[in-house]
C-alpha positions in Angstrom: 11.9 -17.0 18.1 14.1 -15.1 20.5 14.9 -11.5 20.2 16.7 -9.0 22.3 17.3 -5.3 21.9 19.2 -3.1 24.4 18.5 0.6 24.0 21.7 2.6 23.9 22.1 5.3 26.6 21.8 8.0 24.0 18.3 6.8 23.2 17.2 6.7 26.8 18.4 10.2 27.1 16.7 11.3 24.0 22.7 -10.3 -12.3 22.8 -10.4 -16.0 24.9 -7.5 -17.2 28.0 -5.9 -15.7 29.0 -2.3 -15.7 25.6 -0.8 -15.2 24.7 1.7 -12.6 22.2 1.1 -9.8 19.7 3.4 -11.4 16.8 1.7 -13.2 17.2 1.9 -17.0 14.4 3.4 -19.0 12.0 0.9 -20.3 12.6 0.0 -23.9 10.3 -2.2 -26.0 13.2 -3.2 -28.2 15.1 -4.6 -25.2 12.1 -6.6 -23.8 11.8 -10.4 -24.4 8.6 -11.5 -26.1 5.7 -11.8 -23.6 4.7 -15.5 -23.1 2.1 -14.9 -20.4 -0.3 -12.2 -19.4 -0.6 -13.0 -15.7 1.8 -14.5 -13.1 0.3 -15.9 -9.9 3.0 -16.3 -7.2 2.2 -18.7 -4.3 4.6 -18.9 -1.4 3.8 -21.8 1.0 6.0 -20.7 3.9 7.8 -23.6 5.6 7.1 -26.1 2.7 10.1 -28.2 1.7 10.7 -29.8 -1.6 10.6 -33.1 0.3 7.1 -32.2 1.6 5.9 -31.6 -1.9 7.4 -34.8 -3.2 5.9 -36.8 -0.2 2.4 -35.4 -0.8 2.4 -35.9 -4.6 3.5 -39.5 -4.2 0.5 -40.2 -2.0 -1.9 -38.0 -3.9 -1.1 -38.3 -7.6 -4.4 -36.8 -8.6 -4.2 -33.8 -6.3 -4.2 -30.1 -7.3 -0.5 -29.9 -6.3 0.3 -32.9 -8.5 -1.6 -31.4 -11.4 0.2 -28.1 -11.0 3.6 -29.7 -10.7 2.9 -32.0 -13.7 1.8 -29.1 -15.8 5.1 -27.3 -15.7 8.8 -27.3 -14.6 9.7 -28.6 -11.2 13.1 -27.5 -9.9 14.0 -30.2 -7.4 17.1 -28.4 -6.0 16.0 -24.9 -5.2 17.2 -23.0 -2.3 16.0 -19.8 -0.5 18.1 -17.1 1.1 20.4 -17.2 4.1 19.2 -16.1 6.6 16.1 -18.1 5.7 13.6 -15.6 7.2 10.3 -14.5 5.7 11.4 -11.0 4.9 14.7 -11.7 3.0 13.0 -14.7 1.4 10.1 -12.7 0.1 12.2 -9.7 -0.9 14.5 -12.0 -2.9 11.6 -13.4 -4.9 10.4 -9.8 -5.6 13.8 -8.2 -6.4 16.3 -11.0 -7.5 18.6 -10.0 -4.7 20.3 -11.5 -1.6 20.3 -9.8 1.8 23.6 -8.0 1.2 22.2 -6.3 -1.9 18.7 -5.7 -0.7 19.7 -4.6 2.8 17.1 -6.9 4.3 18.6 -9.5 6.6 15.6 -10.4 8.8 12.3 -9.0 9.9 13.9 -7.5 13.0 17.4 -6.1 12.7 19.6 -3.2 13.6 20.9 -0.2 11.7 24.0 1.7 12.9 23.3 4.7 10.6 19.6 5.5 11.3 18.3 7.4 14.3 16.0 6.1 17.1 12.3 6.0 16.4 10.4 9.1 17.6 13.4 11.4 17.0 12.2 14.8 15.8 15.3 16.9 16.4 18.0 15.0 14.6 21.1 17.2 15.1 23.6 15.6 17.4 21.6 12.4 18.0 23.7 9.3 18.2 22.7 6.8 15.4 21.8 3.2 15.9 18.3 1.8 16.1 16.3 -1.4 15.9 14.6 -1.8 12.5 11.4 -3.8 13.3 9.3 -5.1 10.3 7.0 -7.2 12.4 3.4 -6.7 13.8 5.0 -4.3 16.3 4.6 -1.6 13.6 0.8 -1.9 13.4 -1.3 0.9 14.8 -3.2 -1.9 16.6 -1.5 -5.3 16.5 -4.3 -6.9 18.5 -6.7 -6.4 15.5 -6.6 -8.4 12.2 -7.1 -5.1 10.4 -3.9 -3.7 12.1 -5.9 -0.7 13.5 -8.0 0.4 10.5 -11.1 0.2 12.7 -13.4 -2.0 10.7 -16.6 -3.3 12.3 -17.6 -6.9 12.1 -14.1 -8.4 12.2 -12.8 -10.9 11.3 -15.6 -11.5 8.7 -15.2 -8.0 7.3 -11.4 -8.3 6.9 -11.6 -8.2 3.1 -12.7 -4.6 3.5 -9.1 -3.7 4.6 -7.3 -1.0 2.7 -5.0 -2.0 -0.1 -2.5 0.6 1.1 -1.2 -0.7 4.4 1.4 2.1 4.9 -1.6 3.9 6.4 -1.8 1.2 9.1 1.8 1.7 10.3 2.5 3.7 13.4 5.1 6.1 12.2 6.3 6.8 15.7 7.8 3.3 15.8 9.8 3.8 12.6 13.6 4.6 12.5 14.4 8.1 11.4 16.6 9.1 8.5 19.3 11.5 9.8 19.4 13.3 6.5 15.7 14.2 6.3 14.8 13.7 10.0 11.7 11.8 8.7 10.5 8.3 9.5 11.8 5.5 7.2 8.9 3.3 6.0 9.7 -0.3 5.1 9.5 0.5 1.3 12.1 3.2 1.8 14.4 0.8 3.7 14.6 -1.5 0.7 17.8 -0.7 -1.3 16.6 -2.0 -4.7 13.5 -2.0 -6.8 10.9 -4.7 -7.1 9.1 -6.6 -9.9 6.0 -4.7 -8.9 7.6 -1.4 -9.6 8.8 -2.6 -13.0 5.4 -3.8 -13.9 3.8 -0.5 -12.8 6.3 1.4 -15.0 5.1 -0.7 -17.9 1.4 0.1 -17.2 0.5 -3.3 -15.7 -1.6 -4.0 -12.6 -0.1 -5.5 -9.5 -1.4 -7.0 -6.2 -0.2 -9.0 -3.3 -1.5 -10.5 0.0 0.7 -11.2 3.0 0.8 -11.3 6.8 1.9 -7.8 8.2 1.4 -4.2 7.2 5.2 -4.0 7.0 5.0 -6.0 3.8 4.4 -2.7 2.2 8.2 -3.1 1.7 7.2 -4.8 -1.5 6.1 -1.4 -2.9 9.9 -0.8 -3.4 11.7 2.5 -3.0 9.1 4.3 -5.1 6.4 3.4 -2.5 3.9 2.6 -5.3 4.8 -0.8 -6.6 1.8 -2.8 -5.4 -1.5 -1.2 -6.3 -3.6 -3.6 -4.1 -1.7 -4.9 -1.1 -3.9 -6.9 1.4 -2.1 -7.5 4.7 -4.3 -8.9 7.5 -2.3 -9.1 10.7 -1.5 -12.7 11.5 -0.2 -12.0 15.0 -3.5 -10.3 16.0 -6.0 -11.8 18.4 -8.0 -14.7 16.9 -11.7 -14.5 17.9 -13.2 -17.9 18.6 -10.0 -19.5 19.8 -8.3 -19.5 23.2 -8.2 -16.0 24.8 -5.0 -14.2 24.1 -4.0 -16.5 21.2 -3.2 -15.2 17.8 -3.8 -16.9 14.4 -0.5 -18.8 14.7 -1.1 -20.6 18.0 -3.8 -23.0 16.6 -3.4 -24.6 13.2 -7.1 -24.4 12.4 -6.9 -20.7 13.1 -4.0 -20.3 10.7 -6.0 -22.1 8.1 -8.9 -19.7 8.6 -6.5 -16.8 8.3 -5.0 -18.2 5.1 -8.5 -18.5 3.8 -9.0 -14.8 3.9 -6.0 -14.3 1.6 -7.2 -17.0 -0.8 -10.6 -15.2 -1.0 -8.7 -12.0 -1.9 -6.8 -13.7 -4.7 -9.9 -15.3 -6.0 -11.5 -11.9 -6.3 -8.4 -10.7 -8.1 -8.6 -13.6 -10.5 -12.2 -12.6 -11.2 -11.0 -9.1 -12.2 -11.8 -7.2 -9.0 -9.7 -5.7 -6.3 -9.1 -7.9 -3.2 -12.3 -6.6 -1.5 -14.4 -7.3 -4.6 -15.5 -3.7 -4.4 -14.1 -2.4 -7.8 -13.7 -4.2 -11.1 -10.1 -3.4 -12.1 -8.9 -6.4 -14.2 -6.9 -9.4 -13.3 -3.4 -8.3 -12.2 -0.3 -9.0 -14.2 1.6 -9.9 -11.0 -0.3 -11.1 -7.9 -0.3 -13.7 -5.3 -0.1 -14.6 -1.6 1.7 -16.5 1.1 0.3 -19.4 3.1 1.2 -19.5 6.8 -0.5 -22.7 7.9 2.2 -25.2 6.9 4.6 -23.3 9.1 2.4 -23.5 12.2 1.7 -27.2 11.5 5.5 -27.7 11.5 6.2 -25.6 14.6 3.4 -26.5 17.0 4.0 -29.7 19.1 0.2 -30.4 18.8 -2.9 -28.6 17.6 -6.6 -29.7 17.2 -5.8 -33.0 18.9 -3.1 -33.9 16.3 0.7 -34.1 16.7 2.6 -31.4 14.8 5.8 -31.6 12.9 7.3 -34.8 11.6 7.1 -38.4 12.8 10.5 -39.3 11.3 13.0 -37.5 9.0 11.0 -35.8 6.2 7.8 -37.8 7.1 5.0 -35.3 7.9 3.0 -36.1 11.1 -0.8 -36.1 11.3 -1.2 -32.3 11.7 1.1 -31.4 8.9 -0.5 -34.1 6.6 -3.9 -32.6 7.3 -2.7 -29.1 6.6 -1.1 -30.2 3.3 -4.6 -31.4 2.3 -5.9 -27.9 3.2 -3.2 -26.2 1.1 -3.9 -28.5 -1.8 -7.6 -27.7 -1.7 -6.9 -24.0 -1.6 -4.4 -24.2 -4.5 -6.9 -26.2 -6.3 -9.5 -23.5 -5.8 -7.2 -20.9 -7.3 -6.3 -22.9 -10.3 -9.9 -23.9 -10.9 -10.9 -20.2 -10.8 -8.2 -19.5 -13.4 -9.8 -22.1 -15.7 -13.3 -20.9 -15.0 -12.4 -17.4 -16.0 -10.7 -18.7 -19.2 -7.3 -17.5 -18.1 -5.4 -20.8 -18.3 -3.9 -19.9 -21.6 -2.5 -16.6 -20.3 -1.6 -17.3 -16.7 1.6 -18.8 -15.3 1.6 -20.1 -11.7 4.8 -20.1 -9.6 4.8 -22.1 -6.4 7.6 -21.8 -3.9 8.3 -20.8 -0.3 10.0 -17.9 1.5 11.7 -20.4 3.8 11.8 -24.0 5.0 11.7 -25.2 8.6 14.2 -27.1 10.7 14.5 -29.8 11.9 12.4 -32.2 9.9 13.9 -35.0 12.1 12.1 -34.8 15.5 15.0 -36.8 17.1 17.4 -34.0 16.2 15.6 -31.2 18.1 17.6 -29.5 20.7 15.9 -26.4 22.2 18.4 -24.0 23.6 17.6 -21.0 25.8 19.8 -18.2 24.3 18.9 -15.7 27.0 21.5 -17.0 29.5 24.1 -17.3 26.7 23.7 -13.6 25.8 23.6 -12.6 29.4 26.8 -14.5 30.0 28.4 -12.9 27.0 27.5 -9.4 28.2 28.8 -10.2 31.7 32.1 -11.5 30.5 32.6 -8.4 28.4 31.9 -6.1 31.3 34.3 -7.9 33.5 37.0 -6.9 31.1 35.4 -3.5 30.3 33.6 -2.3 33.5 32.5 1.0 32.0 31.3 -0.4 28.8 27.6 -0.9 27.7 26.3 -4.4 27.1 28.2 -5.9 24.1 25.0 -7.2 22.5 22.9 -4.3 21.3 20.4 -6.4 19.3 19.9 -10.2 18.8 17.7 -12.3 16.7 17.9 -16.0 17.3 15.6 -18.6 15.8 17.7 -21.5 14.4 20.5 -19.2 13.6 22.1 -16.5 15.8 22.4 -12.9 14.5 24.1 -10.4 16.8 24.7 -6.6 16.4 27.3 -5.4 18.9 27.8 -2.0 20.6 31.5 -2.4 19.9 32.1 -3.4 16.3 35.9 -3.7 16.5 37.8 -6.8 15.5 38.7 -7.4 19.2 35.0 -7.3 20.3 33.7 -9.5 17.5 36.4 -12.0 18.1 35.7 -12.0 21.8 32.0 -12.7 21.2 32.9 -15.6 18.8 35.3 -17.2 21.3 32.9 -16.9 24.2 30.0 -18.5 22.4 32.0 -21.4 21.0 33.2 -22.1 24.6 29.7 -22.5 26.1 28.2 -25.9 26.8 24.9 -26.6 28.6 21.6 -28.4 28.7 18.5 -27.8 26.6 15.4 -29.9 25.9 14.5 -32.5 23.3 11.2 -33.0 21.5 9.7 -34.6 24.6 11.0 -31.7 26.8 13.6 -34.0 28.4 17.0 -32.6 29.1 19.5 -32.7 26.2 23.0 -31.4 26.3 24.5 -29.0 23.8 27.9 -27.7 23.0 29.4 -24.5 21.5 26.2 -22.6 22.3 24.5 -24.9 19.7 26.6 -23.4 16.9 28.4 -25.3 14.2 30.1 -22.2 12.7 30.4 -18.5 13.6 31.2 -15.6 11.2 32.3 -12.6 13.1 33.3 -9.1 12.2 34.8 -8.9 8.7 34.0 -12.6 8.1 30.3 -11.8 8.6 30.5 -9.0 6.1 32.3 -11.2 3.7 29.6 -13.8 4.1 27.0 -11.4 2.9 29.3 -9.8 0.3 29.3 -6.3 1.9 32.1 -4.1 3.1 33.2 -4.4 6.7 31.4 -1.8 8.8 28.3 -1.8 6.7 25.5 -0.2 8.8 23.1 -3.1 8.5 25.1 -6.3 8.4 25.2 -8.4 11.6 28.4 -8.3 13.5 28.1 -12.0 14.2 26.3 -14.7 12.3 26.1 -18.0 14.1 25.1 -21.1 12.0 23.2 -23.5 14.4 24.0 -27.2 14.6 21.3 -29.3 13.0 18.2 -29.5 15.2 19.0 -26.5 17.4 16.2 -24.1 18.0 16.7 -21.1 20.2 13.8 -20.8 22.6 13.3 -20.5 26.3 10.2 -22.7 26.3 8.8 -25.9 24.8 6.0 -24.4 22.7 7.6 -25.0 19.3 9.5 -27.9 17.8 10.9 -26.2 14.7 12.1 -22.8 13.4 13.6 -21.2 10.4 16.2 -18.5 9.7 19.3 -20.8 9.6 21.4 -22.3 6.9 20.7 -26.0 7.1 19.2 -27.8 4.2 15.9 -28.1 6.1 15.8 -24.2 6.2 16.8 -23.7 2.6 15.5 -26.6 0.4 12.2 -25.3 -0.8 10.0 -26.2 -3.8 10.0 -24.2 -7.0 7.5 -25.0 -9.7 6.7 -22.8 -12.8 3.5 -24.1 -14.3 0.9 -23.0 -16.9 1.0 -20.8 -20.0 3.9 -21.2 -22.3 5.8 -23.6 -19.9 6.6 -27.2 -20.9 4.8 -29.9 -19.0 6.2 -32.7 -16.9 9.8 -31.4 -16.7 12.0 -32.1 -13.6 15.0 -29.9 -13.5 17.8 -31.1 -11.2 20.1 -28.2 -11.6 20.7 -26.0 -8.5 18.6 -22.8 -8.6 17.8 -20.0 -6.2 14.4 -18.5 -5.3 15.8 -15.1 -6.1 15.6 -16.2 -9.8 11.8 -16.0 -9.5 12.0 -12.2 -9.9 13.7 -12.0 -13.3 11.6 -15.0 -14.5 8.4 -13.1 -13.7 9.5 -10.2 -15.8 10.7 -12.3 -18.6 7.4 -14.2 -18.8 5.6 -10.8 -19.0 7.8 -9.6 -21.8 9.6 -7.1 -19.5 13.3 -6.7 -19.2 14.8 -8.6 -16.2 17.7 -6.1 -16.2 15.2 -3.4 -15.0 15.8 -4.9 -11.6 18.8 -3.4 -9.8 19.6 -6.5 -7.9 19.5 -8.6 -11.0 22.2 -6.4 -12.5 24.3 -6.4 -9.4 24.2 -10.1 -8.6 23.9 -11.3 -12.3 20.7 -13.2 -11.3 19.6 -15.3 -14.2 16.1 -16.2 -15.4 15.0 -19.8 -14.6 15.4 -22.2 -17.5 11.7 -22.7 -18.2 11.9 -23.9 -21.8 
């Protein structure tokens, strides 16, 4: 992942129904569908492709994943959001909305309307600020408890608070010019979540994820998730190589994922994530797995080769990790049976994003740093007094740029420059490999980028340039990863989607094209709640998945 943010000089100095308003309608029992389940367990296996699931089940027909898939509806042509990043992907599953509606384009973006972090006197301050939803917000990103100060870590991590907003360093948050107060992630989200709708109906909610910033899932009310467990994945991993976090060794990532599985097992048993209080099994709860993603990205780990040996054929590290995920999913479903909840629980399996490329021969690693430096230099040659053109950049296997000059001339200049650049990157073996057009297949700039995301030109959050990478291109200055996500190729987008369990027909394979954002209204429908309670569902006409 490559990211760049240039601080402006001012900072240095200082749907289903049309015609409804954005306001959430009052809950009405008469408008609710009949409840067919009492609990929905949502599992996001980040990085998992539909092809990975099919490959694994074909070789392990008696596995937990095979049983789960065979006990429900498998949507074989499901796609996640573009950009295919964790934050817009998860937010879509929780809201029913795409980035243009939710306002969440990536985990690290730019907002032209908010004020710089740390601003306390807002009058006259120039707007424009990075909006960082990563581990950088933690009070202590080196610690798995994000700075809570627990003793005995990491073994004591389940004692983490269920209210991670308290673990965010408010001085790192952007500031609302209207209130002159920090904007927490939940306030940055433009629409409500399934967790908020469930809370309004008096139902219990829980979730487990990888950063404190996932408190965004609380939604604008700030209260959607009653028990939110967020051990920091990019913290130091004790017992592994010094300075490494939980993502740099696949065994470490598996250990990390295991903490979240324990949290959900406690919730299945009717306790909070720490098993300290008996509160009842949540109506909506779940977790993300991160270890598939690291098995796909790492060239090697634990003596095993990472990624794929050929197109869509998992290599030894990924195959081993799929065994791990299968075991953990099996533990969750077994606990549901043990607690006699099978008849009242629906499990939804999907992924926030895929990973690209799944063909190792297609990999072309491109250092985007010189490309952006060259773009800024070319702009300044024409405009000597101007600031760097690129104010903020996020480049994984797509290119998202926010510019200091948002005019049509500036965005067109950036597009033309990037499409004219050729160079040399590296292949999967770190040997030189040429690239053209900055590694891009298509570029949406200015109003075209706004149109792509269905927002008005000049929107404060939309990127000024969206570059769709050529297949296999990963933007990185090194050779430590062999895949990434964020882009728009099928390897980024084609994820599994399975709805299994209570009230769902068994052994159904649905080939129609569906989107992961449909998970949100489906959850509410299963619980007997009105999917139209979700603002994004109304705005985008997001439909419930066909589960019967």
